[in-house]
C-alpha positions in Angstrom: 0.0 -0.1 0.1 1.3 3.5 -0.9 0.8 6.5 1.2 0.4 10.0 -0.1 2.0 12.9 1.8 0.1 16.1 1.5 2.2 19.3 1.6 0.7 22.9 2.1 0.6 26.1 4.0 -1.7 26.5 7.0 -3.3 29.7 5.4 -4.9 31.0 8.9 -1.2 31.7 10.0 -0.1 33.3 6.8 -0.9 36.8 5.4 -2.0 36.8 1.8 -2.2 39.7 -0.7 -5.3 41.1 -2.2 -4.6 39.3 -5.5 -4.1 36.1 -3.6 -7.3 36.4 -1.7 -9.1 37.2 -4.8 -7.7 34.1 -6.6 -8.3 31.7 -3.7 -11.9 32.9 -3.4 -12.6 33.1 -7.1 -13.8 36.8 -6.8 -12.8 40.1 -8.2 -10.5 42.3 -6.4 -13.2 45.0 -6.6 -15.5 42.8 -4.6 -12.9 42.4 -1.8 -12.3 46.2 -1.9 -16.1 46.7 -1.5 -15.9 44.2 1.5 -13.0 46.3 3.1 -15.1 49.6 2.6 -18.0 47.9 4.4 -15.9 46.6 7.3 -16.5 43.0 6.4 -12.5 42.5 5.9 -9.9 44.2 7.6 -6.3 44.4 6.1 -3.7 43.4 8.7 -1.0 45.8 7.2 0.9 47.6 10.0 0.7 50.8 8.1 -2.7 51.6 6.6 -1.9 51.6 2.8 -3.7 53.7 0.5 -3.2 51.3 -2.3 -5.2 48.1 -2.3 -2.4 46.2 -4.0 -0.4 46.5 -0.8 -3.0 45.2 1.6 -2.3 42.1 3.5 -4.9 39.8 4.9 -5.1 37.1 7.5 -5.8 33.6 6.0 -9.0 33.6 8.2 -10.6 36.2 5.9 -11.0 33.6 3.4 -13.9 32.2 5.5 -15.3 35.7 5.8 -15.2 36.0 2.1 -17.0 32.6 1.4 -19.8 33.6 3.9 -20.2 36.9 2.4 -20.6 35.3 -1.0 -23.1 32.8 0.3 -25.2 35.4 2.1 -25.2 37.8 -1.0 -26.1 34.8 -3.5 -28.4 32.8 -1.6 -30.3 35.2 0.5 -29.7 38.4 -1.5 -28.3 40.2 1.6 -26.7 43.5 0.8 -23.1 44.4 2.1 -24.2 46.3 5.1 -26.5 43.4 6.2 -23.6 41.0 5.6 -21.4 43.2 7.8 -24.0 43.1 10.7 -24.5 39.1 10.3 -21.0 38.2 10.3 -19.8 40.5 13.0 -22.5 40.1 15.4 -23.4 36.4 15.0 -21.0 34.4 13.0 -17.3 35.6 13.0 -16.6 38.4 15.3 -12.9 39.6 15.1 
């Protein structure tokens, strides 16, 4: 019997760029910028960068993006409602 060894990175302990988050979550960067503007996502950059391309995010933001997408697609909740639902009930920071 052969054993397969999986190799990967624990994303929750890694910071990822806006482009990487966009690619992992299969969404446009503009959608992620809207999530940041609404307070659903929070860049972890030490210095607040004006350029979104310089933002870094915790790997845990992937879950917030996926939940945001599901709320928007399945229940047609707007971004303000998503922010309230996630922060109050699902994934408080």
